[in-house]
Structures are given as C-alpha cells and as structure tokens.
N, C-alpha and C positions, 0 to 999 in steps of 0.2 A: 861679742855676739855677732853672728852671721845673719845674712838676709833670711836664710831658711829658719833660723831660730826665732827671728822676729815674726815671721809668718806663723810659726807655731804659737807664739805668744798671742798674736791676734786671734787665731782660732780658739785657743784656750780661753781667752778673755770673753769671746763671744759665747762660748759654752757656759761660762760662769754667770754671765749677765743677761743672756738672751737678747743682746743688742747686735746691731748690724754694722755700725760705723764707729771707729775709734780714732782718737787723736794721739799721736806719738810725739812727745816733746823730749828734750834732752838729747844727749849725744847720739843715741841709737836712731834718732830721726834721720841721721845721715844715710841710713840704709834704704830710704825711699829713693832719693835722687841718685845715689851711688850704691848700687846693689853689692859691689865687691870692692870696698875701699881698702886702702893699705891697713896693715895690722894696727897701727897707732890709733885708728878709729874704731877698732872692734874689741878693745881690751875690756870694756865694761861687761859685766854679767847681768845687768839690769836694763829693762826698757821702761821708761815712764809713760804710762798710758791711761787714758780715761775714755769712757763711752761718750761720744759726741752728743747724743740726745738725752743722756741720763748720767751726767757726771757724778751724781750722788752714789752711783753703783760702784765707784772706784774702790770702795772699801771691800767689796766682795772679791774683786780682783786681788787686792792685797792679801786678803785672808786665804784665798784658795791657791793662788800661784805666786805669792810674794816670797820675800826673803825668808829662808828657814822652812818653807812649806815642803811637803812631799814632792811637789813638782820641782822645786829648786834642788832638793837633794837628789832627785832622779836624773835631771837633765843638766844641772850645773849652771843654769841661768834662770832668771825669774822676771816677773813683772812687778813694777811698783805702781800701785793705783794712786794716781794723783788727781788734781783738779785743774780747771781752766786757769786758776790763779797762780799755778806753779811757775809758769814761764812768763816773763815779760816779753811781749812780742810787738812788732810794728803794726800799725793799722793796715788792714787789708791782707794780713798773712793767710787767712783762710782761703783767699782766692788764688793763692800760689802753691798750695800743698801738692805733694806728689802721692798719688794713689798706689797703695800696695794691695792687690787683690789677685787671688789665684786659687787653683784647686787646693793648694796647701793651706789657705786661709778659710776653706769651705765657702769661698766666694764672699766672705765677710771683708770689710774694707778697713784698712789702716791708712790714715792720712799722716804723712811725714812732712816736716817743715822744708821749705825751699832753703837752699844753702845760705843765702844772705840773711834770711830770717833766723836761721839756726845760729849763725855767727853772732847776730845782734843779741839774741836771747842769752847766749853763753857770755857775751861781753857784759851784758847788764847784770848777770848773776855775780860776776866779779871774783869768784873763788879762784884759788891757785889752779885747780884742775880745769876750770873753765878757760882761764887765760892760756894754759898749755894747749887746750883743744883749739882755741882761736888761732894760736901761733901755728899749729899744725895745719889748719885750714888754709892759712896764708902760704905756708911753705909748700903745700901741695897744689897751690893755685886754684883752690875751690872757691875762693873769693879773692879779690885783689884790692890793694890798698887804696886806689883812686876811684874805683867804680863800685859795682855791686852794693855791698853793705853801706859804704860811705854815701853813695848817692841816695840810697833808701833812707839813710839817717837824715839827710838834709831835706828830703821830700815829705817825710811823715813823722808824726810823733808816735810814741809808744802807747799802746793801749793801757788803760788803767789811770788816766789822768796825768801822765807824765808829760812834761814839755818836750818839744822836739829836741833831739840830741844836739848838744852844742848851744842850747839856749836856756835861759832861766825862765821861771814861771811868768815873767812879764814880757817875754819875747826878745829880750836883749841878748846879744851874743855873749857867751861866756868867754872870759879871758883864760888862755891856757895857764896852768900852774907853772911857776918858775922853780 
C-alpha cells in the first residue's frame, strides 16, 4: 500500500461513516511518518482503521471497503475496520500520532502511529509477520536498539492494564529467559 492509497482509504472511510477523524494502526500506519518507505513496508494490501469518535462504525468500513468488497476488487487494496482494542499501545501514544490530511482525503484526518509506538505495538502482537516488520524497522533504522522504543518501554506501561515492559505485575524486574 502506498501513501496515496492510504489517503484514498481515509477518504472512503469518511464517506462510509460520515466521520472526520480516523486512527490507523498496524503496519500501514508507517505511511504517516514515512510517506514513501521502502517496499518491505508497503507489501500489505490492507489498512487497519477505525473512526476516532465512533469506533463502533468500523463494521461499516469493513462491510463497504473491506476484504472481498467491490472496493477491494476494483483497487487491489482495502480497509479493515478494527477497534481501539486491536493494538496494544504505550501510554500517551495519541499525543505522538502523525496527521495525514490533504485534498486526497477530502480534508478528513487519518492519525498514524509514531514509529516507536508502531514498533512496540507490533512487538506486543508477537506474530511472525510482526517480528519481521520490527526487524525491518531496526534494519532501516526507523527505531534503534538502545533508544526510541526501548526508552519508551522503560518510561511507560502499555495501555490496557499491562505492566511496564520488563516488569511483572508487582513491579519487579523480569529476569531474561535463558
């Protein structure tokens, strides 16, 4: 997916839901802070998206422009309507989002995750494809091993009642697995 295609999805999501602001999570969120990333980051045909003020309308997005829809068959990419619970994110992530707004979005707004927040979200998901995405982010130096995400991990806990990364629920440091 390209930045132009993401802008199209934001516009189409707005048309379907009559909403103004959207959150984009998942791999295509990278298109906010990095409009033209290397090909390894643009291989997905889907953007995970939900209306900021009315997440319950995500089903409309899924039905109208989701996988297998006429939109998908016509353009070769699609939106997956998700909810706020889809991604595990560090506290304060909403204050660091990157705004995608242009004539191509009909001035509707898509908020994409900051790179360290995206990295942490993918790492928390822990699937093979997420690990590969994280490794590519490291290889392309979109985050670095000693800073960015690592510092954010130590400074904050994840939303949803999770303990700070590297600690157990009682606040004790976790011992690395051997």
